[in-house]
N, C-alpha and C positions, 0 to 999 in steps of 0.2 A: 605451257608457260614459256618453254624455250622457243617454240614457234612464234608466239606472240612477241616476245622480246626481239627476235630477229626480224619480224615483220616491221616493227617500229624502226629498227636500224635501217631497213631497206628504204622506208619512206623518208627518213632523214637524209640518206645518201642520195635519193632521187631529188629531194629538194635542193641539196647543195648543187647538183648538176643543173637543174632546170631553173630554179629561182635566182641563183647567183651566177654560176659559171656562164650559162648561156646569155644572161643579160649583159655581161661584160663583152660577149663575143662581137657585138656590133661595133663598139669602139675599137676593139683590137683588130678586126678584119679591115676596118677603114684605115687605121693608122699604119699597120705594118705592110699593107699592100700599096700605100700611096704616101710614103714618108716625106716626099718633096713638098706636099701641101701642108705640112705641120709646122707650127712654130714651137718654141721651147715648152710653153705651157701645155700645148696639146700632146707633145711627145712624152712628157712625164706622166700625164694623165693616162695615156694609152699604155705606157710601160707598167704603171701601177695596176691598171685594169688587167693586163695579161698576167701579172704576178699573182693576182687573186683568182683570175679565171682558171689558170693552170692548177692552182692548189685545190679549188673546190671541184673542178672537173675530175681530177685524179683521186682526190680524197673521197668524193661521192661515189665514184666507180668502185673504189676499194671497199667502202662500206657496203655497197650493194652486193658485191661478190662475197664478202664475209657473211652477209645476211642470208643470201640464197644457200650458201654452204651450211650455215647454221640451221636453217629450216630442214635440211636433208640429213642433219645429224653429224656434220663435219665441223671441225674447228680450224679456221684459217688464222694465221698470226696477224697481229696488228701491223699495218703498213704505214701509218702516219701517227706521229705523236707530237702535235703542235710544233712543227719545225720552225715556224716564224718567230717563236719566242726565244730562240737560241741566242747566245751571247758571242758565239764564234762559229766559224765554218765547220769545224769538227762536230760541234753539237748539232748544227743544222742537218748534217748528213746522218746523224744518229736518229733523227726524227722524220726525214723525208725518204720515201720509197725504201723502207727498211728492208724489205725482202730482197731488193736488188743489191743493196749494200752488203747484206749478209751473204748473198750468193758469191759476189766477187771476192769478198774477204775469205770465204771458206775454200773456194775452188780455184782462186788465182793468186791472191796476195800471200796467203800462208804457204801454198806449195812453192811459190817463188822464193821463199825464205823469210818473208815478212820483215820483221825488224831484228832478226837473229843473226844477220851476217854483216853487221857493220852499218855505219851511217850512210856511206855512199850507195851500198846495195839497197838499203831501205828507200832512199830517194828514187833510185831507178825503178824499184818495184812499184812505188806509188805512181810514178809517171806512166808506167806500163798499164797499171790497173785503170787509171783515169783516162788515158788515151783510148783504151778499149771500151770503157764505160760510155765515152762520147760516141764512138763508132757503133756501139750497140743500139743507140737511138736512131741512127740513120747513116747511110753511106754518103755523107756530105761533109765538106771541110769545116763548115760552121759547127757541126756537132763535135768534131775532133778538137777544134779550138776551145769549145765550151768545156769539154772534159779536161783538157790540159790546163785550162784556166783554173779550174778547181783543184787540180793536182798541184799546181804551183802554190796556190793559197794554203793548202793543207801542209805542204812542205815548209812554207814560211812560218806557219804557226808552230810546227814542231821544232823548228830551229830557234825561233825567237822566244817562245814562251819560257823556256828554262832560264833565260837571262833577264827576264822582267822581275825586278825585286819588289814591286809594289802591286797591290791588287787593283786591277782595272775595274772601274765602276761598271756595274751591269748595264746601265743605260747606254754608256759609251760603247761597250762591246756589242750591244744589240743594234745600235745605229750602224756600226762598222759592218756587222754581218748582213743587215738588210741592204745596205748600199751595194755591197759586192754581189749578193745573190740577185738583186733586181737587175743589176748590170749584166750578170751572167744570163738571165732570161732573155735579154735582147739578143745575145749571141745565139741562144738556143732557138729563138723564134724565127729569125730571118735568115734564110738559106742563101739568098742572092747577095753577094758581097757588095755590089753597087748600091743596092737598097740599104744594106746594113750601114755602109759608110755615110749615106745621106741621113739616115736616122740618127746615128751617133753625132753627126754635125748639128742636127736640129736640137738634140738634147742639150747641147751646150751653147745655144744662142746664136748659131750661124744664120738662122732664118727669122730672127726677131724673137723677142721674149714673150710678147702677149698681144692679143688683139681681141676684137669683139667676139670672134668665134669661140674663144676660150670660155666666155660666159655661158655658152650653150653646153659645152662639155662639163663644166663645173656644176651647173644647175641639174644636169641630167644624171651625173654619176657620183657627185660628191657624197650624198647621203648613203648611196649604196656602197661606195668605197669604205665609208666609216663603219657601216654595219658588217660588211664582209671582213674588214680588218679585225674587228672585235671577234667575229665568228671564227677566225683562224687561230685564236688564242684559247687557252683552257678556261677562260672566264665564263662562257655560256654553260659549259658542263658543270662548273662549280656552283653557279647560280641555280641551275636546275636541281642539283643535289641538295642544296640548302633549302629550296622551296619544298622539295619532297619530304624533308625531315620535319618541316614546320606544319605541313598540311595533315589533317586526319586522313587515315587510309581511304575511306570511301570518297572523300572529296578529291584526294590525290588521283584516284583511279579515273574519276570523271574528267578532271582537268587534263590529264595525260591523253585520254581517249579523244577528247574534243580537239586538243592541239594537233594530235597525229592526223585526225580526219581532216581538219582544216588545211594542214600542210599538204596532205595528199590531194585534196580537192583543188587547191591552187596549182599544184604541180601538173596534174592531169589537164586542167583548163589551159595552161600555157602550152603543154604538148599538143593539144588538139588545135589550138589557134596559131601555132607557129610552124615554121619549116623544120625539117629534120636537121638536128645538130649532133653529129656523132661525137663520141668521146675523143678528146685530143690524143690520149695515149693509145687508142686503137691502132694508130698508124705505126706504133712501135712494136 
């Protein structure tokens, strides 16, 4: 039973990588390597594509690792917990790459003193941790800036939150979190500062807002963006659990098996018919 459960998890992780992440890869590779050719609409579509590509690439990789370990009798901790549903940056990092956050907290932030040695020392500790988190991803300045960017955001939240006397609407907090995280992924993705500057300019209208080329990008990726955005939330899991409760046990077993086989068949078909697409996080 445990082997079968983890086999299903492996198939779902594989489908995240092959059916979703790799499909976004075409738009991302085109946009981030040739930003001068993008207008504002293209730039935002590419940026959202990368936001979802990175999530499903790494989430799928983590699911597959957990599944293989589970088949062999080991239990690995959860590494993703719907991070894009967060209402602030602190919540986002509690759900994204949980193992890395736990590692830096346990072996760097707490030994440095954590929040036990005053506010100024806490701010310094946070910046040290996030500077090193950036460098952990690669020996490039864009990764350092990406880490420091989130360090500054976390410090700002810690300093400002105690002084807010009203409850921030969840939707407003969610929009704030997504806007900053998506912008952060641009810093993360483009190592060449010249290309990064061109891309940021195009994002904010310096090369035109819209043209006929956007119609192609929208038609090709809009439906997939919507599906992937829903898939990055807890909604699909909740719907699946609700359906499992409603269906009789024999019918549930057939539905689950047919679904898993269909997803596996589609994933293998795309692997056979496509070029090799390594996991993005393998480089780290």
